[in-house]
C-alpha angles and dihedrals in degrees: 000000000000096000135063116258123182112228091243092056121101117213111180121222112274098031114132117217121179130232117286095013120141123219109191137196120326095356118154118202115185121225098254096052120116115204124182134222124296094013122154118210107190128213117306096008119155121204118191130218099258096048130120118195115185129219120295097012120151116212107185128210122307098013122140114203102198131199117295094029118126123190115191123209119311100009117159118211110191124220116295095356114154136229122189129195105187118060098205108022124188126177092220097049122067110226104162088122090059100061111142122217119246120195124193109189130218118306098000120149123216111196127227115288095004118143124221113200111216122262098041133116120221109205129232114294092355115156121219111196123231113281095010122146111221113198100156138039118293118216122236112278093008122144110216130181139165143040104323097015117251129181116258101166151330131280132208123229085254089062101251126125113254123223098240135120118253090250140001127058127326148131132208139171120229105244091216103046105016090234114153120231122194124198117207113176105311097336123095118199130188107223124222116251113265 
C-alpha cells in the first residue's frame, strides 16, 4: 500500500488509490473508484464505483462523491458539499440507468455546503461559494454564489477575485502571481507568459 489509510476506513477490493494519498477516518471507497496521487479524503467521505478523482484533490469531511462524478486534478470539495447523480429521484422507481455525468475541471473549488445538481460541468479554476446551488454549467474562472448560483465575478488560479466586469473586454494582472487574464465577451483566459 503506497497511501495512508486509517484503520476505520473501508476500501473495497479493486479500488485504485494513488501514491501519497490519505484516506481518513470512516471513509468508504467502492471497488470501482480510481483515485489519483496526493489526494486527501477527509473524515466520513464516500466514493462510489464509477468515480474518477484526479491527482492532488482535497475532498473535505462529510462529502459523498457518487457514481458518474469526475474530479480533475487539484479540485477542492469543501466540507459537507453535495453531489447528485439522478435528476428526479424517487425511492420507489429504479433510475440507476439515468445517472447524469458531472465534471469538475482542473483546479475548481466547491465551497462548504454547496450543492451540485447532476449533469453540469464546472470549468477550470471556477469558484463555487459556500452554500450555493449549481444547476447549470459554470464557466472557467467564474465566481458563482447563491440559490440558484449566479456569477458575480472572476477568480484567478491563485484563488483571488479579479477586478473585471462580468462580460465585455478587459485585462488584469493577478497581484500575487503576475499572471495576465484577458476577458473577451464572457470568456476569461489566462495568457501564457511572454
